[in-house]
C-alpha positions as CSV (number, residue, x, y, z in Angstrom):
1,M,0.0,0.0,0.0
2,N,3.1,2.3,0.0
3,A,2.8,2.7,-3.8
4,R,2.2,6.3,-4.8
5,P,1.5,6.3,-8.6
6,A,2.0,9.8,-10.2
7,M,-1.5,10.2,-11.5
8,T,-2.2,13.0,-14.1
9,Q,-4.6,15.7,-12.9
10,N,-7.5,13.8,-11.4
11,D,-7.3,10.8,-13.7
12,F,-7.2,7.8,-11.4
13,S,-7.4,5.3,-14.2
14,P,-4.0,3.7,-13.2
15,L,-5.8,2.5,-10.0
16,Q,-7.8,-0.7,-10.2
17,Q,-10.2,-1.0,-7.3
18,P,-10.9,-4.5,-5.9
19,E,-14.4,-6.0,-6.5
20,L,-16.7,-5.8,-3.5
21,G,-16.6,-9.0,-1.5
22,A,-13.6,-10.3,-3.4
23,W,-10.7,-8.8,-1.3
24,T,-9.4,-8.7,2.2
25,P,-9.6,-5.3,4.1
26,A,-6.7,-4.5,6.4
27,R,-7.1,-0.8,7.2
28,S,-9.1,0.5,10.1
29,V,-12.0,3.0,9.6
30,S,-13.5,5.6,11.9
31,V,-17.0,6.6,10.9
32,V,-17.5,10.2,12.3
33,I,-21.2,11.2,12.6
34,P,-21.9,14.8,13.7
35,A,-25.3,15.0,15.2
36,H,-27.5,17.7,16.7
37,G,-30.7,16.0,17.9
38,G,-30.4,13.3,15.2
39,P,-34.0,12.2,14.7
40,H,-32.9,9.6,12.1
41,L,-29.7,8.6,13.8
42,D,-31.1,5.2,14.8
43,L,-31.6,4.4,11.1
44,T,-28.1,5.5,10.3
45,L,-26.6,3.3,13.0
46,A,-28.8,0.3,12.0
47,A,-27.5,0.6,8.5
48,L,-23.9,0.7,9.8
49,A,-24.5,-2.3,11.9
50,A,-25.2,-4.3,8.8
51,Q,-22.1,-3.3,6.8
52,T,-20.0,-5.8,4.9
53,Y,-16.7,-4.2,6.2
54,P,-15.2,-6.2,9.0
55,G,-16.5,-5.1,12.4
56,H,-13.1,-5.4,14.1
57,L,-11.8,-2.8,11.6
58,M,-14.6,-0.3,12.1
59,E,-15.5,2.1,14.8
60,V,-18.3,4.6,14.9
61,L,-18.1,7.9,16.7
62,V,-21.4,9.8,17.2
63,V,-20.5,13.4,18.0
64,D,-23.2,15.0,20.1
65,D,-23.2,18.7,19.0
66,G,-25.1,20.1,22.0
67,S,-28.3,18.1,21.6
68,E,-31.2,18.7,24.0
69,P,-31.9,16.2,25.5
70,P,-28.4,14.6,25.0
71,I,-28.2,11.8,22.5
72,R,-28.6,8.2,23.7
73,L,-27.3,5.4,21.6
74,P,-29.9,3.0,20.3
75,E,-29.9,-0.7,20.7
76,I,-29.1,-1.6,17.1
77,R,-25.7,-0.2,16.4
78,P,-22.2,-1.4,15.4
79,G,-20.3,-3.1,18.1
80,N,-17.6,-0.5,18.5
81,T,-19.7,2.7,18.7
82,R,-18.8,5.6,21.0
83,L,-20.6,8.8,21.9
84,V,-18.4,11.8,21.9
85,P,-19.7,15.0,23.4
86,V,-18.6,18.4,22.0
87,E,-16.9,20.3,24.9
88,T,-16.3,23.6,23.1
89,G,-17.7,25.3,20.1
90,W,-20.6,24.3,17.9
91,G,-21.5,23.5,14.3
92,I,-20.9,20.7,11.9
93,A,-17.3,21.5,11.1
94,N,-16.4,21.7,14.8
95,A,-18.3,18.4,15.5
96,V,-16.5,16.6,12.7
97,N,-13.1,17.9,14.0
98,T,-14.0,16.7,17.5
99,G,-14.8,13.2,16.2
100,A,-11.7,13.1,14.0
101,N,-9.5,14.1,17.0
102,A,-11.0,11.2,19.0
103,A,-10.7,8.7,16.1
104,D,-8.3,5.7,16.1
105,G,-8.9,4.5,12.5
106,E,-6.5,5.0,9.7
107,I,-9.3,6.2,7.5
108,I,-11.8,8.9,8.5
109,Q,-15.3,8.3,7.0
110,R,-17.6,11.3,7.4
111,L,-21.3,10.5,7.4
112,D,-24.3,12.5,8.2
113,A,-26.8,11.6,10.9
114,D,-29.7,11.5,8.4
115,M,-28.1,9.1,5.9
116,V,-28.9,5.4,5.3
117,P,-26.0,3.8,3.5
118,C,-26.1,0.6,1.6
119,R,-24.5,-2.5,3.2
120,E,-21.4,-2.2,1.0
121,H,-21.0,1.6,1.5
122,I,-18.0,1.6,3.9
123,E,-16.3,-1.3,2.0
124,A,-16.7,0.5,-1.3
125,M,-15.2,3.8,0.1
126,A,-12.4,2.1,2.0
127,R,-11.1,-0.2,-0.8
128,W,-9.5,2.7,-2.7
129,H,-7.5,3.7,0.4
130,H,-5.8,0.3,0.3
131,L,-4.3,1.2,-3.0
132,T,-2.6,4.5,-2.2
133,D,-2.7,7.1,0.5
134,Y,-3.5,10.4,-1.2
135,L,-7.1,9.8,-2.2
136,V,-10.5,11.3,-1.2
137,T,-13.4,9.0,-1.9
138,I,-16.9,10.3,-2.4
139,G,-20.1,8.3,-1.9
140,M,-23.3,8.7,-3.9
141,K,-26.5,10.0,-2.3
142,R,-30.2,10.4,-3.3
143,F,-32.8,12.4,-1.4
144,V,-36.1,11.0,-0.2
145,E,-38.8,12.1,2.2
146,A,-38.3,9.9,5.2
147,P,-40.9,7.0,5.2
148,P,-42.0,5.2,8.4
149,L,-39.1,2.8,9.1
150,T,-37.8,0.9,12.1
151,P,-34.1,0.3,12.8
152,D,-34.8,-3.4,12.6
153,E,-36.2,-3.1,9.1
154,V,-33.1,-1.1,8.0
155,F,-30.8,-3.6,9.6
156,R,-32.4,-6.6,7.9
157,A,-32.8,-5.0,4.4
158,G,-30.4,-6.5,1.8
159,D,-30.8,-3.5,-0.5
160,L,-31.9,0.2,-0.3
161,G,-34.5,-0.5,-2.9
162,E,-36.4,-2.7,-0.3
163,L,-36.7,0.4,1.9
164,F,-37.2,3.3,-0.5
165,D,-38.8,4.1,-3.8
166,L,-35.5,5.0,-5.5
167,D,-37.3,5.8,-8.8
168,K,-38.9,8.8,-7.0
169,A,-35.7,9.8,-5.2
170,V,-34.2,13.2,-6.0
171,A,-30.6,12.7,-7.4
172,S,-27.8,14.8,-6.1
173,S,-26.7,17.5,-8.5
174,T,-23.1,16.2,-8.2
175,E,-24.1,13.0,-10.1
176,A,-24.6,14.9,-13.3
177,T,-21.2,16.6,-12.9
178,I,-19.6,13.2,-12.3
179,A,-21.2,11.7,-15.4
180,K,-20.1,14.6,-17.6
181,T,-16.5,14.4,-16.5
182,D,-15.9,10.7,-17.0
183,G,-16.3,10.0,-13.3
184,L,-14.3,13.1,-12.4
185,R,-11.3,11.8,-14.4
186,K,-11.6,14.9,-16.7
187,S,-12.9,17.4,-14.1
188,R,-11.1,20.7,-13.9
189,N,-12.2,21.2,-10.3
190,P,-13.2,17.9,-8.8
191,Y,-13.4,19.3,-5.3
192,H,-16.8,20.9,-6.4
193,V,-18.6,17.6,-5.9
194,C,-17.0,16.7,-2.6
195,T,-20.0,18.0,-0.6
196,G,-19.6,16.3,2.8
197,P,-22.4,13.9,3.8
198,T,-20.3,10.8,2.8
199,V,-16.6,11.3,2.3
200,A,-13.6,9.2,3.2
201,L,-9.9,10.1,3.4
202,P,-6.7,9.1,5.3
203,R,-6.6,10.4,8.8
204,E,-3.1,11.9,8.2
205,V,-4.5,13.9,5.2
206,F,-7.4,15.2,7.3
207,H,-5.1,16.6,9.9
208,A,-2.4,17.8,7.5
209,V,-4.8,20.3,5.9
210,G,-6.1,21.4,9.4
211,G,-9.5,19.6,9.4
212,L,-12.7,21.6,8.7
213,D,-12.8,25.3,9.4
214,P,-15.2,25.8,12.4
215,T,-15.7,29.4,11.5
216,V,-17.4,28.4,8.2
217,L,-21.0,27.7,9.0
218,R,-22.3,27.1,5.5
219,G,-20.3,25.3,2.8
220,E,-17.8,24.0,5.2
221,D,-17.5,20.8,3.3
222,T,-16.7,22.6,0.0
223,E,-14.2,24.8,1.6
224,F,-12.5,21.7,3.2
225,A,-12.5,20.0,-0.2
226,Y,-10.8,23.0,-1.8
227,R,-8.0,22.8,0.7
228,L,-7.7,19.1,0.1
229,A,-7.3,19.9,-3.6
230,M,-4.5,22.4,-2.9
231,Y,-2.8,19.6,-0.9
232,G,-2.7,17.5,-4.0
233,V,-5.2,14.7,-3.4
234,V,-7.1,12.8,-6.1
235,F,-10.9,12.7,-5.8
236,I,-12.7,9.4,-6.6
237,P,-16.4,9.0,-6.7
238,D,-17.5,5.5,-6.0
239,M,-20.8,4.7,-7.8
240,E,-21.3,1.6,-5.7
241,A,-21.1,3.5,-2.4
242,R,-24.8,4.3,-2.4
243,A,-26.8,6.0,0.3
244,V,-30.1,7.7,0.8
245,H,-30.4,11.1,2.5
246,L,-33.6,11.4,4.5
247,G,-35.2,14.7,3.7
248,L,-34.6,17.2,0.9
249,P,-31.5,19.5,1.1
250,A,-31.7,23.1,2.2
251,Q,-31.4,24.3,-1.4
252,H,-34.7,22.7,-2.2
253,R,-36.5,24.3,0.8
254,D,-35.1,27.9,0.4
255,R,-32.6,28.0,-2.4
256,E,-32.2,31.8,-2.5
257,R,-31.3,32.2,1.1
258,A,-29.1,29.0,1.1
259,V,-27.1,30.4,-1.8
260,R,-26.7,33.8,-0.2
261,A,-25.7,32.3,3.2
262,V,-22.8,30.4,1.7
263,E,-21.4,33.0,-0.7
264,P,-19.3,35.1,1.8
265,Y,-17.6,32.0,3.2
266,L,-16.6,30.7,-0.2
267,A,-15.8,34.1,-1.7
268,H,-13.1,34.7,0.9
269,R,-11.7,31.2,1.1
270,I,-11.9,29.7,-2.4
271,P,-10.0,32.1,-4.8
272,L,-10.9,29.9,-7.8
273,R,-14.5,31.1,-7.4
274,R,-13.9,34.1,-9.6
275,D,-17.6,34.5,-10.0
276,L,-17.9,35.5,-6.3
277,R,-15.1,38.1,-6.5
278,K,-16.5,40.6,-8.9
279,D,-16.6,43.5,-6.5
280,R,-13.9,46.0,-7.6
281,G,-11.4,47.1,-5.1
282,R,-12.1,44.3,-2.6
283,R,-9.5,42.4,-0.6
284,W,-10.1,38.7,0.3
285,L,-9.0,36.4,3.0
286,A,-7.2,34.0,0.6
287,P,-5.5,35.7,-2.4
288,Y,-5.6,34.4,-5.9
289,V,-1.8,34.7,-6.5
290,E,1.1,34.9,-4.1
291,I,4.0,36.9,-5.6
292,V,7.3,35.7,-4.0
293,L,10.3,37.9,-4.4
294,D,13.7,37.2,-2.8
295,V,15.1,40.5,-1.6
296,T,18.3,39.2,0.0
297,D,21.2,41.6,-0.7
298,T,18.9,43.9,-2.8
299,S,18.6,47.6,-2.5
300,E,15.4,49.2,-1.2
301,A,15.0,51.2,-4.4
302,V,14.9,48.0,-6.5
303,V,12.5,46.3,-4.1
304,R,10.2,49.3,-4.0
305,Q,9.9,49.3,-7.8
306,A,9.2,45.6,-7.8
307,V,6.5,45.8,-5.1
308,A,4.9,48.8,-6.8
309,A,4.7,46.9,-10.1
310,A,3.3,43.8,-8.4
311,L,0.5,45.7,-6.7
312,D,-0.4,47.8,-9.7
313,G,-1.0,45.0,-12.2
314,K,-4.3,44.3,-13.9
315,L,-4.7,41.3,-11.6
316,Q,-5.2,42.9,-8.2
317,D,-6.2,39.8,-6.2
318,V,-2.6,39.2,-5.0
319,V,-0.3,39.2,-1.9
320,V,3.4,40.0,-2.1
321,T,5.8,37.9,-0.1
322,L,9.3,39.4,0.4
323,V,11.8,36.7,1.3
324,G,14.8,37.9,3.2
325,P,16.8,37.5,6.5
326,W,14.3,39.5,8.5
327,S,15.0,37.5,11.7
328,L,18.5,39.1,11.7
329,L,17.0,42.5,12.6
330,R,17.4,43.1,16.3
331,E,15.9,45.9,18.3
332,G,17.7,48.0,20.9
333,R,20.3,50.7,20.7
334,R,22.1,50.9,17.3
335,S,23.5,53.4,14.9
336,V,20.6,54.3,12.7
337,L,22.7,55.4,9.7
338,G,25.6,53.1,10.3
339,D,23.4,49.9,10.7
340,P,24.9,47.1,8.7
341,C,21.3,46.0,8.0
342,F,20.3,49.5,6.9
343,E,18.7,48.5,3.6
344,L,16.9,45.5,5.1
345,R,15.6,47.5,8.0
346,L,14.5,50.3,5.7
347,M,12.5,47.8,3.6
348,R,10.9,46.4,6.7
349,D,9.8,49.8,8.0
350,L,8.6,50.8,4.5
351,F,6.3,47.7,4.0
352,A,5.5,46.6,7.5
353,H,2.0,48.1,7.7
354,D,0.7,47.1,4.3
355,D,-1.5,44.0,4.7
356,R,-0.9,43.0,1.1
357,I,2.9,42.5,1.8
358,R,4.4,39.8,4.0
359,L,7.9,39.6,5.2
360,I,9.3,36.1,5.9
361,D,12.7,34.4,6.1
362,E,11.7,31.4,3.9
363,A,8.9,30.8,1.5
364,A,6.4,28.0,2.4
365,P,6.5,24.8,0.4
366,T,3.3,25.8,-1.3
367,P,1.2,29.0,-1.2
368,A,-2.0,27.3,-0.1
369,P,-4.7,28.4,0.1
370,A,-3.8,30.7,-2.8
371,P,-4.1,28.5,-6.0
372,F,-1.1,30.1,-7.7
373,R,2.4,31.4,-6.9
374,Y,4.6,33.6,-9.0
375,R,8.4,33.5,-8.5
376,G,10.7,35.8,-10.5
377,P,13.8,38.0,-10.2
378,V,13.2,41.0,-8.0
379,D,15.1,43.2,-10.5
380,V,12.6,42.3,-13.3
381,P,9.4,44.1,-12.3
382,L,6.2,42.7,-13.4
383,H,4.4,44.3,-16.4
384,R,0.8,45.2,-15.7
385,A,-0.4,42.3,-17.8
386,T,2.2,39.7,-16.7
387,L,0.2,37.8,-14.1
388,E,-3.2,38.1,-15.8
389,R,-1.7,36.5,-19.0
390,M,0.2,33.8,-17.2
391,V,-2.9,32.7,-15.2
392,E,-4.9,32.8,-18.4
393,D,-2.5,30.5,-20.2
394,V,-2.1,27.9,-17.4
395,Q,-5.9,27.7,-17.0
396,K,-6.4,26.7,-20.6
397,D,-4.8,23.3,-20.1
398,L,-4.3,23.2,-16.3
399,T,-0.5,23.4,-16.7
400,G,1.3,22.8,-13.4
401,V,4.2,25.2,-13.9
402,L,4.6,27.9,-16.6
403,V,8.3,28.9,-16.9
404,V,9.2,32.2,-18.7
405,D,12.8,32.0,-19.9
406,L,14.3,35.4,-19.6
407,P,17.1,36.7,-21.9
408,D,19.8,36.5,-19.3
409,G,19.3,32.8,-18.6
410,R,17.2,33.4,-15.5
411,A,13.5,32.5,-15.3
412,A,10.2,33.6,-13.9
413,R,7.5,31.0,-13.2
414,L,3.9,30.6,-12.2
415,E,3.2,27.6,-10.1
416,R,-0.1,25.8,-9.6
417,T,-0.6,25.0,-5.9
418,S,-2.4,21.7,-6.4
419,A,0.5,20.6,-8.6
420,L,3.1,21.6,-6.0
421,G,1.1,19.8,-3.4
422,R,0.9,16.6,-5.4
423,A,4.6,16.8,-6.2
424,L,5.5,17.1,-2.5
425,L,3.4,14.0,-1.7
426,L,5.2,12.0,-4.4
427,T,8.8,13.3,-4.4
428,E,11.5,12.0,-2.0
429,P,13.1,14.7,0.2
430,G,15.5,16.7,-2.0
431,G,13.9,15.4,-5.2
432,D,13.1,17.4,-8.3
433,L,9.5,18.7,-7.9
434,D,9.3,19.9,-11.5
435,E,10.1,16.3,-12.7
436,I,7.0,15.0,-11.0
437,I,4.9,18.0,-12.0
438,A,5.9,17.4,-15.6
439,T,4.1,14.0,-15.3
440,T,1.1,15.0,-13.2
441,H,0.3,18.4,-14.6
442,G,2.9,19.5,-17.1
443,V,5.7,22.0,-17.1
444,R,5.8,24.5,-20.1
445,H,8.6,26.8,-21.1
446,V,7.7,30.0,-23.0
447,A,9.3,33.2,-24.4
448,P,8.8,36.4,-22.4
449,D,7.3,38.6,-25.1
450,R,3.7,37.9,-24.3
451,Y,4.2,38.5,-20.6
452,W,6.5,41.5,-20.8
453,P,5.2,43.1,-24.0
454,P,7.2,45.8,-25.7
455,A,6.3,49.4,-24.7
456,A,4.2,51.2,-27.3
457,P,6.1,53.8,-29.2
458,P,5.2,57.4,-28.3
459,A,2.5,58.9,-30.5
460,A,3.6,61.5,-32.9
461,A,2.2,65.0,-32.4
462,S,-0.4,66.0,-35.0
463,P,0.4,69.0,-37.2
464,G,-0.9,72.3,-35.9
465,A,-1.4,71.0,-32.3
466,T,-1.0,73.7,-29.6
467,T,-0.3,73.4,-26.0
468,A,-2.7,74.5,-23.3
469,G,-2.4,78.2,-22.5
470,S,-0.7,79.2,-25.8
471,G,-2.2,81.3,-28.5
472,S,-5.9,81.9,-28.9
473,G,-6.8,78.4,-27.8
474,S,-6.4,79.4,-24.1
475,A,-9.7,79.6,-22.2
476,V,-8.3,81.9,-19.5
477,G,-9.5,85.5,-20.3
478,S,-11.3,84.5,-23.4
479,G,-14.5,86.1,-22.3
480,S,-16.6,83.0,-22.8
481,G,-18.2,83.3,-19.3
482,S,-17.9,79.6,-18.6
483,P,-16.6,78.9,-15.0
484,E,-14.9,75.7,-16.2
485,Q,-13.2,77.5,-19.0
486,A,-12.2,80.3,-16.7
487,R,-10.3,78.1,-14.3
488,P,-6.5,77.8,-14.8
489,A,-5.6,74.3,-16.1
490,K,-4.3,71.8,-13.5
491,P,-0.7,70.9,-13.8
492,A,-0.2,67.5,-15.4
493,A,0.4,64.6,-13.0
494,P,4.0,63.3,-13.2
495,A,4.2,60.4,-15.6
496,K,4.9,57.0,-14.1
497,P,8.2,55.4,-15.0
498,A,7.7,53.0,-17.9
499,P,7.8,49.3,-16.9
500,V,10.9,47.4,-17.6
501,T,10.3,45.4,-20.8
502,V,11.8,42.0,-21.4
503,H,12.4,40.8,-25.0
504,T,13.9,37.7,-26.4
505,P,17.2,38.8,-28.1
506,D,18.0,37.8,-31.6
507,S,21.8,37.7,-31.0
508,P,24.4,37.8,-28.2
509,E,25.0,41.5,-29.0
510,A,21.2,42.2,-28.6
511,E,21.1,40.3,-25.3
512,R,24.0,42.4,-23.9
513,S,22.2,45.6,-25.1
514,L,19.0,44.4,-23.5
515,L,20.6,43.7,-20.2
516,G,22.3,47.1,-20.3
517,R,18.9,48.8,-20.8
518,L,17.4,46.7,-18.1
519,K,20.1,47.7,-15.5
520,S,19.9,51.3,-16.6
521,A,16.1,51.4,-16.2
522,L,16.3,49.9,-12.7
523,R,19.0,52.4,-11.7
524,S,16.9,55.3,-13.0
525,G,13.7,53.9,-11.3
């Protein structure tokens, strides 16, 4: 089970799941059921008591999320069932985390307290996790109005069709998405269908991404799935892991309010939801792109120009991370002008109070939860269109890394967080991440012209043009009587320095000339 095949994007075709009933399970499973009241919990537990997965490998944790009266476990339940009370906090995310923290199993199976799973449900979900350890499996569900059933009837039923009229059941909207994308193998954003009520994943992965966010009260499962995607997992829907959800979802009861309630949580935490970030001038909890610049041994003037260019691009949903030896800066008495760390301290004081700029000693392995990270030389400021065009190009084919080969032999690159996460899972310490990303998502090298386009030539003055205030064209004192015309013209704002352009040279002489212009532009900036 230690094998970790390098699967491309979300294509899990290299994995061949064992047939139900024809394999020997070995990994332990903890079924975590958050419950507040739980009117149908007895049916859920009865269905779990009849599972085909070995009882000695399965535990069930019912997390009582402040029920009044407190939950009592029914008679028909799996042998290893525990009641776990929530001590602090409230809500589904908090309850799931409470159960996962108390779990002993190698696999965490999340299940809602109003679900009736088929007998093979846990087996179907767990079989994939015996193949490799960076998967998230998703069970199928259909919605029905709860019929009058007893736990004994559920326990004895051999198939869900004996208990429910499945022809009249409401299918989950995720089933259509799964069908359209070849079972998620061709999905661009497979985390979209990972909506919580029945999901299984390795316990280590659950804790590695920090569990569910207890501050997210609606859409907590989608937000969690997004972070799992950034971690690099592969999402697998199992069509044989069937279940019935008792009662219609909230979207059917009050769709307008349900959609409005979830929007702020997802808008702030899932940058890929560009449709939720249309308000101009807004800043969001998780940025779309992290711009990482190494400022070690760099002058404040060069860094100032680079930061200004980074924050003034067409793509504004960014955060700038300046990597340098900031921890070397000590407080206390010192010579202000003779400080050996003068430039570094000057930069810190200049940028310390801008929440779009972060100062750290070493960049994190990935920029999660931001879905993209830009890395480039600090002395090659971004063009206003650089990031927008790089993101646009990698989103066309979901490229993992886009490398722009600069004329002097250096490179700028845009990295996809989910590709980095996958590579970190699959690469040995010290290994070449790009080598793995080339297999799983692709690494593409491109010329710089599209991302640092040449500056437009200055427009030639038209014949006969006059400057303001010269000749008879001046409005001042013209006697027109218009207040606007009578006011003196405002002085023109000083022009911004032209961005440094990067072109692909046609010859060594052109390259040397280009580098000379680049250095000159940086000095004059």
